[in-house]
N, CA, C and O atoms as a GROMACS GRO file, in nm:
protein
  368
    1ARG      N    1   0.292   1.430  -2.644
    1ARG     CA    2   0.224   1.308  -2.588
    1ARG      C    3   0.210   1.357  -2.448
    1ARG      O    4   0.277   1.444  -2.393
    2ARG      N    5   0.099   1.278  -2.393
    2ARG     CA    6   0.078   1.288  -2.237
    2ARG      C    7   0.183   1.201  -2.173
    2ARG      O    8   0.229   1.097  -2.220
    3ARG      N    9   0.217   1.264  -2.050
    3ARG     CA   10   0.300   1.176  -1.953
    3ARG      C   11   0.226   1.058  -1.875
    3ARG      O   12   0.122   1.079  -1.813
    4GLN      N   13   0.272   0.960  -1.880
    4GLN     CA   14   0.189   0.883  -1.824
    4GLN      C   15   0.194   0.859  -1.661
    4GLN      O   16   0.298   0.874  -1.598
    5THR      N   17   0.083   0.825  -1.606
    5THR     CA   18   0.086   0.855  -1.458
    5THR      C   19   0.124   0.741  -1.404
    5THR      O   20   0.070   0.637  -1.440
    6LYS      N   21   0.237   0.741  -1.295
    6LYS     CA   22   0.280   0.626  -1.210
    6LYS      C   23   0.163   0.541  -1.134
    6LYS      O   24   0.161   0.418  -1.123
    7ALA      N   25   0.078   0.619  -1.090
    7ALA     CA   26  -0.042   0.544  -1.023
    7ALA      C   27  -0.171   0.639  -1.019
    7ALA      O   28  -0.169   0.760  -0.998
    8ALA      N   29  -0.266   0.573  -1.041
    8ALA     CA   30  -0.422   0.650  -1.020
    8ALA      C   31  -0.455   0.627  -0.882
    8ALA      O   32  -0.431   0.527  -0.815
    9CYS      N   33  -0.531   0.766  -0.839
    9CYS     CA   34  -0.606   0.775  -0.672
    9CYS      C   35  -0.710   0.661  -0.705
    9CYS      O   36  -0.751   0.609  -0.809
   10MET      N   37  -0.732   0.645  -0.570
   10MET     CA   38  -0.824   0.530  -0.551
   10MET      C   39  -0.975   0.556  -0.618
   10MET      O   40  -1.042   0.468  -0.672
   11ALA      N   41  -1.012   0.690  -0.604
   11ALA     CA   42  -1.145   0.709  -0.673
   11ALA      C   43  -1.144   0.704  -0.801
   11ALA      O   44  -1.252   0.674  -0.853
   12CYS      N   45  -1.024   0.733  -0.895
   12CYS     CA   46  -1.027   0.700  -1.028
   12CYS      C   47  -1.003   0.543  -1.066
   12CYS      O   48  -1.058   0.499  -1.168
   13ARG      N   49  -0.946   0.483  -1.009
   13ARG     CA   50  -0.916   0.349  -1.007
   13ARG      C   51  -1.065   0.272  -0.988
   13ARG      O   52  -1.093   0.174  -1.058
   14ARG      N   53  -1.152   0.322  -0.897
   14ARG     CA   54  -1.270   0.278  -0.862
   14ARG      C   55  -1.365   0.300  -1.006
   14ARG      O   56  -1.429   0.211  -1.062
   15ARG      N   57  -1.357   0.424  -1.044
   15ARG     CA   58  -1.447   0.460  -1.157
   15ARG      C   59  -1.361   0.424  -1.286
   15ARG      O   60  -1.414   0.450  -1.394
   16LYS      N   61  -1.242   0.371  -1.288
   16LYS     CA   62  -1.172   0.319  -1.414
   16LYS      C   63  -1.167   0.460  -1.493
   16LYS      O   64  -1.210   0.463  -1.608
   17SER      N   65  -1.124   0.557  -1.442
   17SER     CA   66  -1.119   0.696  -1.513
   17SER      C   67  -0.972   0.704  -1.526
   17SER      O   68  -0.888   0.642  -1.461
   18LYS      N   69  -0.949   0.808  -1.644
   18LYS     CA   70  -0.826   0.868  -1.640
   18LYS      C   71  -0.759   0.967  -1.540
   18LYS      O   72  -0.782   1.088  -1.540
   19CYS      N   73  -0.669   0.899  -1.450
   19CYS     CA   74  -0.627   0.993  -1.374
   19CYS      C   75  -0.502   1.065  -1.383
   19CYS      O   76  -0.401   0.997  -1.403
   20ASP      N   77  -0.489   1.197  -1.370
   20ASP     CA   78  -0.372   1.254  -1.405
   20ASP      C   79  -0.259   1.266  -1.299
   20ASP      O   80  -0.154   1.328  -1.313
   21GLY      N   81  -0.302   1.193  -1.185
   21GLY     CA   82  -0.168   1.169  -1.068
   21GLY      C   83  -0.153   1.296  -1.011
   21GLY      O   84  -0.049   1.308  -0.947
   22GLY      N   85  -0.236   1.409  -1.016
   22GLY     CA   86  -0.220   1.534  -0.936
   22GLY      C   87  -0.210   1.508  -0.788
   22GLY      O   88  -0.282   1.423  -0.735
   23ARG      N   89  -0.134   1.568  -0.728
   23ARG     CA   90  -0.123   1.559  -0.576
   23ARG      C   91  -0.122   1.701  -0.503
   23ARG      O   92  -0.038   1.785  -0.533
   24PRO      N   93  -0.198   1.719  -0.426
   24PRO     CA   94  -0.257   1.609  -0.314
   24PRO      C   95  -0.382   1.576  -0.392
   24PRO      O   96  -0.429   1.470  -0.351
   25SER      N   97  -0.447   1.624  -0.483
   25SER     CA   98  -0.565   1.602  -0.533
   25SER      C   99  -0.575   1.606  -0.715
   25SER      O  100  -0.544   1.711  -0.772
   26CYS      N  101  -0.618   1.494  -0.790
   26CYS     CA  102  -0.604   1.503  -0.910
   26CYS      C  103  -0.738   1.579  -0.968
   26CYS      O  104  -0.838   1.602  -0.901
   27LYS      N  105  -0.720   1.613  -1.102
   27LYS     CA  106  -0.800   1.715  -1.158
   27LYS      C  107  -0.960   1.652  -1.155
   27LYS      O  108  -1.055   1.727  -1.135
   28ILE      N  109  -0.975   1.525  -1.174
   28ILE     CA  110  -1.119   1.471  -1.162
   28ILE      C  111  -1.176   1.485  -1.010
   28ILE      O  112  -1.283   1.538  -0.977
   29CYS      N  113  -1.105   1.440  -0.948
   29CYS     CA  114  -1.143   1.476  -0.770
   29CYS      C  115  -1.174   1.612  -0.754
   29CYS      O  116  -1.281   1.650  -0.708
   30ASN      N  117  -1.083   1.689  -0.791
   30ASN     CA  118  -1.072   1.819  -0.746
   30ASN      C  119  -1.213   1.869  -0.809
   30ASN      O  120  -1.296   1.920  -0.734
   31ASP      N  121  -1.240   1.854  -0.955
   31ASP     CA  122  -1.362   1.903  -1.034
   31ASP      C  123  -1.480   1.850  -0.964
   31ASP      O  124  -1.579   1.922  -0.975
   32LYS      N  125  -1.497   1.719  -0.881
   32LYS     CA  126  -1.600   1.664  -0.845
   32LYS      C  127  -1.610   1.714  -0.714
   32LYS      O  128  -1.720   1.699  -0.661
   33ALA      N  129  -1.519   1.771  -0.646
   33ALA     CA  130  -1.526   1.814  -0.527
   33ALA      C  131  -1.500   1.674  -0.412
   33ALA      O  132  -1.548   1.684  -0.299
   34ILE      N  133  -1.437   1.575  -0.444
   34ILE     CA  134  -1.423   1.476  -0.360
   34ILE      C  135  -1.318   1.426  -0.328
   34ILE      O  136  -1.227   1.433  -0.411
   35SER      N  137  -1.296   1.365  -0.213
   35SER     CA  138  -1.143   1.338  -0.132
   35SER      C  139  -1.074   1.256  -0.249
   35SER      O  140  -1.128   1.177  -0.326
   36CYS      N  141  -0.955   1.290  -0.244
   36CYS     CA  142  -0.864   1.221  -0.327
   36CYS      C  143  -0.730   1.138  -0.261
   36CYS      O  144  -0.636   1.202  -0.214
   37GLN      N  145  -0.730   1.034  -0.261
   37GLN     CA  146  -0.640   0.978  -0.162
   37GLN      C  147  -0.576   0.848  -0.270
   37GLN      O  148  -0.635   0.786  -0.359
   38TYR      N  149  -0.440   0.836  -0.224
   38TYR     CA  150  -0.359   0.755  -0.317
   38TYR      C  151  -0.313   0.632  -0.221
   38TYR      O  152  -0.303   0.651  -0.100
   39SER      N  153  -0.289   0.519  -0.273
   39SER     CA  154  -0.274   0.393  -0.184
   39SER      C  155  -0.138   0.363  -0.194
   39SER      O  156  -0.091   0.275  -0.122
   40VAL      N  157  -0.053   0.436  -0.288
   40VAL     CA  158   0.094   0.440  -0.281
   40VAL      C  159   0.165   0.571  -0.270
   40VAL      O  160   0.102   0.676  -0.277
   41GLU      N  161   0.294   0.569  -0.253
   41GLU     CA  162   0.374   0.701  -0.218
   41GLU      C  163   0.392   0.759  -0.361
   41GLU      O  164   0.404   0.687  -0.460
   42GLU      N  165   0.392   0.874  -0.363
   42GLU     CA  166   0.420   0.945  -0.476
   42GLU      C  167   0.560   0.909  -0.546
   42GLU      O  168   0.667   0.921  -0.486
   43GLY      N  169   0.550   0.866  -0.675
   43GLY     CA  170   0.671   0.818  -0.745
   43GLY      C  171   0.676   0.669  -0.758
   43GLY      O  172   0.758   0.621  -0.836
   44VAL      N  173   0.610   0.604  -0.700
   44VAL     CA  174   0.593   0.459  -0.692
   44VAL      C  175   0.477   0.406  -0.786
   44VAL      O  176   0.366   0.460  -0.781
   45THR      N  177   0.498   0.320  -0.855
   45THR     CA  178   0.393   0.252  -0.938
   45THR      C  179   0.306   0.167  -0.833
   45THR      O  180   0.343   0.150  -0.717
   46GLN      N  181   0.199   0.121  -0.880
   46GLN     CA  182   0.101   0.016  -0.802
   46GLN      C  183   0.193  -0.120  -0.801
   46GLN      O  184   0.191  -0.181  -0.694
   47GLN      N  185   0.267  -0.169  -0.897
   47GLN     CA  186   0.317  -0.270  -0.926
   47GLN      C  187   0.436  -0.289  -0.832
   47GLN      O  188   0.461  -0.394  -0.772
   48GLN      N  189   0.520  -0.159  -0.825
   48GLN     CA  190   0.639  -0.163  -0.749
   48GLN      C  191   0.587  -0.186  -0.574
   48GLN      O  192   0.635  -0.269  -0.497
   49ALA      N  193   0.479  -0.091  -0.542
   49ALA     CA  194   0.416  -0.135  -0.407
   49ALA      C  195   0.374  -0.280  -0.389
   49ALA      O  196   0.409  -0.340  -0.287
   50THR      N  197   0.303  -0.338  -0.480
   50THR     CA  198   0.274  -0.461  -0.459
   50THR      C  199   0.360  -0.556  -0.451
   50THR      O  200   0.337  -0.650  -0.375
   51LYS      N  201   0.480  -0.553  -0.529
   51LYS     CA  202   0.614  -0.625  -0.485
   51LYS      C  203   0.676  -0.611  -0.357
   51LYS      O  204   0.713  -0.711  -0.296
   52GLU      N  205   0.692  -0.484  -0.308
   52GLU     CA  206   0.734  -0.463  -0.176
   52GLU      C  207   0.667  -0.506  -0.076
   52GLU      O  208   0.727  -0.546   0.024
   53GLN      N  209   0.514  -0.508  -0.084
   53GLN     CA  210   0.452  -0.558   0.001
   53GLN      C  211   0.458  -0.719   0.025
   53GLN      O  212   0.460  -0.773   0.136
   54LEU      N  213   0.459  -0.782  -0.092
   54LEU     CA  214   0.493  -0.893  -0.102
   54LEU      C  215   0.634  -0.963  -0.041
   54LEU      O  216   0.633  -1.066   0.026
   55LYS      N  217   0.738  -0.898  -0.073
   55LYS     CA  218   0.874  -0.900  -0.001
   55LYS      C  219   0.832  -0.918   0.156
   55LYS      O  220   0.854  -1.018   0.224
   56SER      N  221   0.756  -0.781   0.203
   56SER     CA  222   0.762  -0.780   0.328
   56SER      C  223   0.682  -0.904   0.397
   56SER      O  224   0.705  -0.950   0.509
   57TYR      N  225   0.596  -0.941   0.319
   57TYR     CA  226   0.506  -1.062   0.384
   57TYR      C  227   0.598  -1.192   0.366
   57TYR      O  228   0.587  -1.269   0.462
   58LYS      N  229   0.676  -1.229   0.278
   58LYS     CA  230   0.757  -1.330   0.258
   58LYS      C  231   0.866  -1.307   0.389
   58LYS      O  232   0.876  -1.393   0.476
   59ASP      N  233   0.938  -1.196   0.391
   59ASP     CA  234   1.005  -1.164   0.515
   59ASP      C  235   0.965  -1.220   0.658
   59ASP      O  236   1.044  -1.285   0.727
   60VAL      N  237   0.842  -1.192   0.695
   60VAL     CA  238   0.766  -1.207   0.805
   60VAL      C  239   0.747  -1.363   0.821
   60VAL      O  240   0.777  -1.425   0.923
   61LEU      N  241   0.689  -1.421   0.700
   61LEU     CA  242   0.697  -1.567   0.710
   61LEU      C  243   0.801  -1.623   0.739
   61LEU      O  244   0.793  -1.707   0.829
   62ALA      N  245   0.939  -1.598   0.675
   62ALA     CA  246   1.059  -1.661   0.683
   62ALA      C  247   1.102  -1.629   0.843
   62ALA      O  248   1.180  -1.704   0.903
   63LEU      N  249   1.055  -1.533   0.892
   63LEU     CA  250   1.110  -1.501   1.046
   63LEU      C  251   1.020  -1.592   1.107
   63LEU      O  252   1.078  -1.650   1.199
   64LEU      N  253   0.884  -1.634   1.091
   64LEU     CA  254   0.816  -1.707   1.166
   64LEU      C  255   0.873  -1.861   1.168
   64LEU      O  256   0.883  -1.931   1.270
   65ARG      N  257   0.910  -1.899   1.032
   65ARG     CA  258   0.960  -2.040   1.014
   65ARG      C  259   1.088  -2.054   1.104
   65ARG      O  260   1.104  -2.153   1.175
   66ASN      N  261   1.182  -1.948   1.100
   66ASN     CA  262   1.322  -1.946   1.165
   66ASN      C  263   1.300  -1.936   1.338
   66ASN      O  264   1.385  -1.991   1.408
   67SER      N  265   1.213  -1.882   1.387
   67SER     CA  266   1.202  -1.868   1.526
   67SER      C  267   1.166  -1.954   1.621
   67SER      O  268   1.123  -2.066   1.592
   68SER      N  269   1.179  -1.912   1.742
   68SER     CA  270   1.142  -2.021   1.838
   68SER      C  271   0.967  -2.018   1.853
   68SER      O  272   0.905  -1.927   1.797
   69SER      N  273   0.899  -2.115   1.925
   69SER     CA  274   0.777  -2.083   1.950
   69SER      C  275   0.733  -1.947   2.028
   69SER      O  276   0.634  -1.876   2.010
   70ARG      N  277   0.828  -1.938   2.110
   70ARG     CA  278   0.815  -1.807   2.202
   70ARG      C  279   0.796  -1.714   2.109
   70ARG      O  280   0.685  -1.661   2.098
   71ASP      N  281   0.909  -1.677   2.024
   71ASP     CA  282   0.906  -1.557   1.945
   71ASP      C  283   0.797  -1.545   1.840
   71ASP      O  284   0.760  -1.432   1.807
   72CYS      N  285   0.736  -1.666   1.778
   72CYS     CA  286   0.648  -1.675   1.701
   72CYS      C  287   0.510  -1.646   1.767
   72CYS      O  288   0.413  -1.606   1.703
   73ASP      N  289   0.509  -1.668   1.899
   73ASP     CA  290   0.368  -1.615   1.926
   73ASP      C  291   0.370  -1.473   1.970
   73ASP      O  292   0.263  -1.414   1.981
   74ALA      N  293   0.495  -1.405   1.998
   74ALA     CA  294   0.514  -1.269   2.019
   74ALA      C  295   0.452  -1.223   1.867
   74ALA      O  296   0.344  -1.166   1.864
   75ILE      N  297   0.514  -1.246   1.761
   75ILE     CA  298   0.509  -1.206   1.626
   75ILE      C  299   0.348  -1.235   1.598
   75ILE      O  300   0.278  -1.148   1.547
   76ILE      N  301   0.310  -1.329   1.625
   76ILE     CA  302   0.171  -1.355   1.590
   76ILE      C  303   0.071  -1.247   1.648
   76ILE      O  304  -0.015  -1.188   1.582
   77HIS      N  305   0.095  -1.232   1.780
   77HIS     CA  306   0.028  -1.128   1.876
   77HIS      C  307   0.039  -1.007   1.799
   77HIS      O  308  -0.066  -0.944   1.784
   78ILE      N  309   0.144  -0.961   1.746
   78ILE     CA  310   0.173  -0.822   1.695
   78ILE      C  311   0.077  -0.834   1.558
   78ILE      O  312   0.024  -0.730   1.520
   79LEU      N  313   0.059  -0.928   1.502
   79LEU     CA  314  -0.002  -0.927   1.363
   79LEU      C  315  -0.137  -0.928   1.398
   79LEU      O  316  -0.221  -0.861   1.338
   80LYS      N  317  -0.165  -1.004   1.496
   80LYS     CA  318  -0.332  -0.999   1.534
   80LYS      C  319  -0.393  -0.840   1.584
   80LYS      O  320  -0.494  -0.783   1.542
   81SER      N  321  -0.307  -0.799   1.675
   81SER     CA  322  -0.308  -0.685   1.724
   81SER      C  323  -0.308  -0.551   1.655
   81SER      O  324  -0.359  -0.452   1.709
   82MET      N  325  -0.250  -0.545   1.534
   82MET     CA  326  -0.271  -0.417   1.455
   82MET      C  327  -0.332  -0.439   1.340
   82MET      O  328  -0.320  -0.533   1.262
   83GLU      N  329  -0.423  -0.313   1.333
   83GLU     CA  330  -0.536  -0.339   1.239
   83GLU      C  331  -0.466  -0.342   1.109
   83GLU      O  332  -0.506  -0.427   1.029
   84ASP      N  333  -0.358  -0.258   1.069
   84ASP     CA  334  -0.302  -0.262   0.942
   84ASP      C  335  -0.192  -0.371   0.931
   84ASP      O  336  -0.097  -0.376   1.009
   85LEU      N  337  -0.215  -0.483   0.799
   85LEU     CA  338  -0.103  -0.568   0.825
   85LEU      C  339   0.019  -0.529   0.761
   85LEU      O  340   0.117  -0.600   0.778
   86ASN      N  341   0.030  -0.407   0.675
   86ASN     CA  342   0.141  -0.350   0.615
   86ASN      C  343   0.200  -0.284   0.762
   86ASN      O  344   0.305  -0.338   0.798
   87ASP      N  345   0.171  -0.223   0.814
   87ASP     CA  346   0.203  -0.154   0.936
   87ASP      C  347   0.262  -0.258   1.023
   87ASP      O  348   0.374  -0.233   1.068
   88ALA      N  349   0.208  -0.368   1.054
   88ALA     CA  350   0.236  -0.474   1.138
   88ALA      C  351   0.387  -0.533   1.092
   88ALA      O  352   0.481  -0.557   1.167
   89CYS      N  353   0.382  -0.548   0.963
   89CYS     CA  354   0.499  -0.612   0.897
   89CYS      C  355   0.643  -0.527   0.905
   89CYS      O  356   0.758  -0.567   0.923
   90ARG      N  357   0.591  -0.400   0.884
   90ARG     CA  358   0.719  -0.298   0.917
   90ARG      C  359   0.758  -0.277   1.045
   90ARG      O  360   0.874  -0.256   1.079
   91PHE      N  361   0.659  -0.284   1.120
   91PHE     CA  362   0.688  -0.305   1.278
   91PHE      C  363   0.761  -0.438   1.328
   91PHE      O  364   0.816  -0.437   1.438
   92ILE      N  365   0.761  -0.534   1.261
   92ILE     CA  366   0.819  -0.663   1.292
   92ILE      C  367   0.959  -0.653   1.228
   92ILE      O  368   1.037  -0.748   1.236
   0.00000   0.00000   0.00000
């Protein structure tokens, strides 16, 4: 029986192809000579990554609710200034 892949690469997800989960490049991307990128760390499922992301957002929201208005302004400035929301949440 074939081993189930934890997470497909972004190209296979877009094409809805069966990804073998090979790193740094899956077989399909390798055969097509295209860039193979994953949105999650190796060994982590898409569902686990989404749950972690949601927890991070909830933590920042709780921090905003419990902080002074001055601290809230600083947090909002960080959120606005960083391009990636996930990076901003990890920074905070």
